[in-house]
Every structure is written in structure tokens, then in C-alpha cells.
C-alpha positions in Angstrom: -53.3 -47.8 78.2 -51.8 -48.4 74.8 -48.3 -47.3 73.8 -46.6 -46.8 70.5 -43.2 -48.3 69.3 -41.2 -45.2 70.3 -42.5 -45.1 73.8 -42.0 -48.9 74.2 -38.4 -48.6 73.0 -37.8 -45.8 75.5 -39.1 -48.0 78.3 -36.7 -50.8 77.1 -33.8 -48.4 77.0 -34.4 -47.1 80.5 -34.6 -50.6 82.0 -31.6 -51.6 79.9 -29.5 -48.9 81.5 -30.6 -50.0 84.9 -29.6 -53.6 84.1 -26.1 -52.5 82.9 -25.6 -50.2 85.8 -26.1 -53.3 88.0 -23.5 -55.1 85.9 -20.8 -52.4 86.0 -21.4 -50.2 89.1 -20.7 -51.9 92.4 -23.3 -51.4 95.1 -26.2 -51.1 92.8 -29.3 -52.7 94.3 -30.2 -56.1 92.8 -33.7 -55.0 91.9 -32.2 -53.0 89.0 -31.7 -56.4 87.4 -35.3 -57.3 87.9 -36.4 -54.5 85.5 -33.6 -55.5 83.2 -35.1 -58.9 82.6 -37.8 -57.5 80.4 -35.5 -55.6 78.0 -34.3 -58.4 75.7 -37.8 -59.7 75.0 -39.0 -56.2 74.0 -36.2 -55.8 71.5 -36.6 -59.4 70.2 -40.3 -58.6 69.7 -39.4 -55.5 67.7 -36.9 -57.4 65.6 -39.7 -59.7 64.6 -42.0 -56.8 63.8 -39.1 -55.2 61.8 -38.6 -58.4 59.9 -42.1 -58.2 58.5 -42.1 -54.4 57.8 -38.6 -53.8 56.5 -38.1 -53.2 52.7 -35.0 -55.4 52.6 -34.5 -58.3 55.1 -30.9 -58.7 53.8 -30.1 -55.1 54.6 -31.8 -55.4 57.9 -29.6 -58.4 58.9 -26.5 -56.8 57.4 -27.0 -53.7 59.5 -27.3 -55.7 62.7 -24.2 -57.7 61.9 -22.4 -54.5 61.1 -23.2 -53.0 64.4 -22.3 -56.3 66.1 -18.9 -56.2 64.5 -18.3 -52.6 65.4 -19.2 -53.3 69.0 -17.0 -56.3 69.1 -14.0 -54.4 67.7 -14.3 -51.5 70.1 -14.7 -53.9 73.0 -11.6 -55.8 71.9 -9.7 -52.5 71.6 -10.8 -51.5 75.2 -9.5 -54.9 76.4 -6.2 -54.2 74.8 -6.1 -50.7 76.2 -6.9 -51.9 79.7 -5.1 -55.3 80.0 -6.3 -57.4 82.9 -9.8 -55.9 82.9 -12.7 -58.1 82.0 -13.8 -58.1 78.4 -17.2 -56.6 77.5 -19.5 -59.6 76.9 -22.6 -57.6 75.9 -23.5 -57.7 72.2 -27.2 -58.1 71.7 -26.8 -57.0 68.1 -25.3 -60.4 67.2 -28.2 -62.2 68.9 -30.8 -60.0 67.0 -28.9 -60.5 63.7 -29.0 -64.3 64.0 -32.7 -64.0 64.9 -33.4 -62.2 61.6 -31.4 -64.9 59.7 -33.4 -67.6 61.5 -36.7 -66.1 60.5 -35.4 -65.5 56.9 -34.4 -69.2 56.6 -37.9 -70.3 57.9 -39.6 -67.9 55.4 -37.5 -69.3 52.6 -38.5 -72.9 53.6 -42.2 -71.9 53.8 -42.1 -70.2 50.4 -40.5 -73.1 48.6 -42.6 -76.0 49.8 -42.6 -77.6 46.3 -38.8 -77.5 45.8 -37.1 -80.3 47.8 -33.6 -78.8 47.3 -34.7 -75.4 48.6 -36.5 -77.0 51.5 -33.3 -78.8 52.5 -31.3 -75.5 52.1 -33.9 -73.7 54.2 -33.7 -76.3 56.9 -29.9 -76.2 56.9 -30.0 -72.4 57.1 -32.4 -72.6 60.0 -30.2 -75.0 61.9 -27.1 -72.9 61.3 -28.8 -69.7 62.4 -30.1 -71.5 65.5 -26.6 -72.7 66.4 -25.2 -69.3 65.8 -27.8 -67.7 68.0 -27.2 -70.3 70.7 -23.6 -69.0 71.1 -24.5 -65.3 71.4 -25.5 -63.3 74.5 -29.2 -64.2 74.2 -28.4 -67.9 73.7 -31.4 -70.3 74.1 -33.6 -67.4 75.3 -33.0 -65.6 72.0 -34.0 -68.7 70.1 -37.2 -69.1 72.1 -38.2 -65.5 71.9 -37.6 -65.3 68.1 -39.7 -68.4 67.4 -42.6 -67.6 69.8 -42.9 -64.0 68.5 -42.5 -65.1 64.9 -45.0 -68.0 64.8 -47.7 -66.5 67.0 -47.3 -62.9 65.8 -50.9 -62.6 64.6 -52.5 -64.4 67.6 -51.6 -62.1 70.5 -53.4 -64.1 73.3 -51.8 -67.3 72.2 -48.5 -65.6 71.8 -48.7 -64.3 75.4 -49.6 -67.7 76.7 -46.8 -69.5 74.8 -44.3 -66.8 75.7 -45.0 -67.1 79.5 -45.0 -71.0 79.4 -41.8 -71.3 77.3 -40.0 -68.6 79.3 -40.8 -70.3 82.6 -39.9 -73.7 81.4 -36.5 -72.6 80.1 -35.6 -70.3 83.0 -36.7 -72.5 85.9 -35.5 -75.6 84.0 -32.0 -74.2 83.5 -31.9 -73.2 87.1 -32.6 -76.8 88.2 -36.2 -76.3 89.2 -35.0 -74.8 92.5 -38.0 -73.0 94.1 -36.9 -70.8 97.0 -36.4 -67.1 97.7 -32.7 -67.2 97.1 -33.0 -69.1 93.9 -35.8 -67.0 92.4 -34.8 -63.5 93.6 -31.0 -63.6 94.2 -29.3 -66.4 92.4 -31.2 -66.5 89.1 -34.1 -64.1 88.5 -34.1 -64.6 84.7 -37.7 -65.9 85.0 -38.8 -62.3 85.5 -38.6 -62.0 81.7 -42.2 -63.2 81.7 -43.3 -59.7 82.7 -42.1 -58.3 79.4 -45.3 -59.6 77.9 -47.2 -56.8 79.7 -45.7 -53.8 77.8 -45.6 -55.9 74.6 -49.3 -56.4 74.8 -49.8 -52.7 75.4 -48.1 -52.0 72.1 -50.7 -50.4 69.7 -48.9 -51.2 66.5 -48.1 -47.5 65.7 -44.6 -46.2 65.3 -45.0 -42.9 67.2 -42.1 -40.5 66.7 -40.4 -41.7 63.6 -37.3 -40.1 62.0 -33.7 -40.8 61.5 -32.9 -40.0 65.1 -35.4 -42.5 66.5 -34.5 -45.1 63.9 -30.9 -45.2 65.0 -31.3 -44.3 68.6 -31.0 -47.8 69.9 -28.2 -48.7 67.5 -26.1 -45.9 68.9 -27.2 -45.7 72.5 -26.8 -49.4 73.3 -23.0 -49.7 72.7 -22.1 -46.1 73.8 -23.8 -46.4 77.2 -22.1 -49.8 77.8 -18.7 -48.4 77.0 -19.3 -45.4 79.3 -20.3 -47.7 82.2 -17.3 -49.9 81.5 -14.9 -46.9 81.7 -16.6 -45.6 84.9 -16.1 -49.1 86.4 -12.4 -48.9 85.6 -11.5 -45.3 86.5 -13.8 -44.9 89.5 -14.2 -48.4 90.9 -10.9 -49.8 89.8 -12.5 -52.5 87.7 -14.4 -54.1 90.6 
């Protein structure tokens, strides 16, 4: 079965809600988080696709940074409104934005191979974007996903192989190579992000339903559903 971009994004959104329900609603079964591990890779994949299809990469990055700033401002306001409660740490927009900047810097370097100054500037830009991405929600995973999906975009089988290998090396490596049930299914199940490659490979390259609503669906839904869950956590579960 092959699926278009709209359907794949809907799958990502559903699993994203499950992941955040686990984060904000006490008593949620841990397996909600298992499904949540495939969400970020899906949207990083689409950020790479968008990078190659957008009419303006500058506007693309600016839009993501703008939404990241809005989410940060509202999250800060909620923290001030409810002092003592935990601050919302989710802001994937910032990770995706730095991913776009990283790819832009790499493209700049590739397109200016004969100009040493521009090559140096491109390398500096790539390093700065990498450092910026490292300090966002996606961190080292975001760097890895951006680079794998970018460099192997036109070689799907190799992309899938590299994605699985890199994901496992990072996740199991950061976990201290602890191989046990508790380590893999309770303490740190980030390695399950490898399963994101299945729906990604099912993507048929078509947009599916495409209008202003679908274009901005993720941009609006992502912060709003987190804010709603955050308020539910405070008013119903007393911030537990």
C-alpha cells in the first residue's frame, strides 16, 4: 500500500497526540510513547522534501522560526500564568527550522565549490546550524535525521539502511548499550524510531489533499494540542 503526503502527515499527527498524551496525562499506558517515536522522523523527512520543493527556502526557514518563536512566547506566558508548574519544553518547530538552515548551508557550499571564501562561509554556517539544532528538542537525533534524509534522498533503499543503522547507533549508544527488557521498553525506547522508515517508504511522492487548510494544519495543530493537554494536566490532574 502506498500513501500520499496528506495521509502520512495525518498518521504522524495521530501518533504525535498519543505521545503527548503520555507526557501530560497521568496513567497513560507507556505504549502510547512507542507510537510517538516515529513522529519526529516523519516530519523531518517532510522538512527535507519541503526544502527541495519550496519556492523560497528563506521564507520556509523564516516561517518555521516564526512559529517556533510564537510557541515559545505562549509557553513562557503559561509559565508566568501558572507559576510553579513545569515549563513546556516541546518546540519541534525550532528543530525543523535549524534543519532547513543546515541544508541551506550545505547547498550553499556545494554550489560554490570554486570560491574558497564562500566554501568557508558555508562550512561555518553548517557548523552553526548543527550546534543550534543540537540544543533544540530534537538534538542529535534531529541532526542525524536531517543529514540522512538529505544526502540519501534519491536512493531510498540506501536511505532506509542508513537511517536504521544511524538511529540504532545513536539511541542504543546514548543509552549505554544496555540490552534488557527494562532498558529497551521502559527506560529508553527511543530506538523504536527505526520503525518510522516503514511509513516513510510507503510515501508515494504525491501531495494528496492540498489546500491552505492542509498546508497549515500541522503548524496550528501542533502547538494548540500541546497547550490544551498542558492546561488539562494543570486543571484536572493538578500539574502531576
